[in-house]
C-alpha positions in Angstrom: 0.0 0.1 -0.3 1.0 3.6 -0.9 0.5 6.9 1.2 0.9 9.0 -2.4 -2.8 9.9 -2.7 -4.1 9.5 0.7 -5.2 12.9 2.3 -4.9 13.7 5.8 -8.4 14.5 7.5 -6.7 16.5 9.8 -5.0 19.2 7.7 -6.5 18.2 4.6 -2.8 18.1 2.9 -1.2 15.0 1.6 -0.3 12.3 4.0 2.9 11.7 2.1 4.4 15.1 3.1 3.7 14.7 6.6 2.8 18.5 7.7 0.9 17.2 10.9 1.3 14.7 13.3 -1.6 13.0 11.9 0.0 12.9 8.6 3.2 11.6 10.3 1.3 8.9 12.2 -0.7 7.7 9.4 2.5 7.6 6.9 4.7 5.5 10.0 1.6 2.8 10.0 1.6 2.3 6.4 5.1 1.9 5.9 5.9 0.0 9.3 8.5 -2.7 9.1 8.9 -5.9 10.7 11.5 -7.1 13.3 14.4 -5.2 12.4 13.3 -3.5 9.8 12.8 -6.9 8.0 9.2 -7.5 6.3 6.9 -10.3 7.7 7.3 -11.9 4.5 10.8 -12.1 4.6 10.9 -13.2 8.5 8.6 -16.1 7.8 10.3 -17.2 4.7 13.4 -17.3 7.3 11.6 -19.0 9.7 10.6 -21.5 7.1 13.7 -22.5 5.8 15.3 -23.1 9.4 12.1 -25.4 10.3 12.7 -27.1 7.0 16.3 -27.3 7.3 16.0 -28.9 11.0 13.5 -31.5 9.4 16.5 -32.8 6.8 18.8 -32.9 9.4 16.3 -35.1 11.9 15.3 -37.4 8.8 19.0 -37.9 7.7 20.5 -38.9 11.1 18.5 -42.2 11.2 
């Protein structure tokens, strides 16, 4: 989602410019990043990869 075309209800300015505290908060919510600045998708894929490697190690140990 992008905040390019969003208009702030408090100051009637474009949210992307961040003219008032409401704009800045809205912009931060739209562009929120996950843990350590990573997107939730990257975090989920990392966890899935780690679990797959752990499963392969477990299966290969027999």
